[in-house]
Residue, then its C-alpha position, 0 to 999 in steps of 0.5 A: m869645711k873642704h868642698d869640691p871646687e867645681k861643684y861648689d862654684r857651680w852652685y852660684r850658676t844655679p838660679r837660686g845660687a845666682w840670686i843669693g850671690g847677687l843679693e849678697y854682693g849687692l849688699l856688700r857694694r851698698l855698704l862698702k861703696p867702693q871707689p874705682h881707685e880702691s884696692v880690695l882683698d877677699v879673705g877666704c875667697g874659696t873658688g873666687h866668686f866674690t873676688r871675680c865680682f869685684a874684679r869685673d867692677h873694679a879697675a884697681k887691684v883685687v886679690g883673693v886669699d884662701p888656705d885651700a890650694e885646690a880652690v885657689e887654683y880653680a879661682r886662678r883658672h877662672a880669673a875675671n879681670r887680672e885679679s890675683y890669688t894667693v894660698a894663705s890663712g886668714e889668721a896670718l895674711p902675707f901682706p904688710s899693714r894697710s896694704f888694701d883700701l877694703s877687705v871683705s870676707v863672705t861666710a869664711l869666718c863661719f868655718v874659722q876656729n880663731e875668729a878674733a885673729f882672723v878679723r884682727e888680720m883683716a883690720r891690720v891690712t886694711r886702710r879704710c873699711v872691713a866687711i864681713g858676711l856671716l850666717h845669721r842664727h835668728s833667721l829662716l835660713w837657719l831653720r831651713e839649713g842650719r839645725d842639727g849641725g847644718r846640711g849641704g854647704y852649711r854643714g859644720a858652719r857657725w851661725h852668729s847673732r847680731r850681738e856676737a858679730v858686733q862684738i867680734l868686730a869691736t874687739a878687733g878695733l873696728t869702729s862705726i860698725v854697720v849691720r844689715t841682712a839679706l835673704s829673709f826668705p831663702s827659698g828663692h821662689t818668686a814670692s821670696r824674691i818679691a818680698e826681698n825687695i820690700i823688706p828693709s835690710h836693717w830689720m835683721l830678718g835675713g840669713f846673710l848677716l853683713l857687718t862693716g867696720r872702719v879702721g880708726g874713727e869714732d866708735e859707733i854702731e848702726 
């Protein structure tokens, strides 16, 4: 779904948007445990919000890719720390195999037709670990934003169950799959933020469903 880049990125600077973005990025870092020397690819980066987050925290190479040329141009103009951006489809990444230590994608897969090709490409270009953020169908966020085709930025998005999400990663050959959630109470009110700090991410209540999988290794699911 195409968005106005300025309007889309501005949402992350609202109180609720900043809180949600912070939750999602915090969970990404907790699961990935990126090392200072590791390179990061952000697939479906849009206007570059999460690419910039990694770039600010990382001395190594950080690259964002997205098929939307306007979004990529916006990301380039707002680069945080020498990260680079490329216009490209997630289903056909323009990089040699094993080019990056880590690859991430935050909710871009929810708008992709060929999910399997998208995740296979992420696995192909990654050396260590892939992280994919999805919208969780069994959540209060779906009840609030996802019904009847969704509304706002969620319109047209595909919402996944835990089982479906695990199968997508497993089919791409990823192993040692870990599944966690965030954003259990999506309103952003004070009570929601307090509760978010109490509810464990492995309880599978959150609207943001995050999975990580290793490239190679033993086939386990946590």
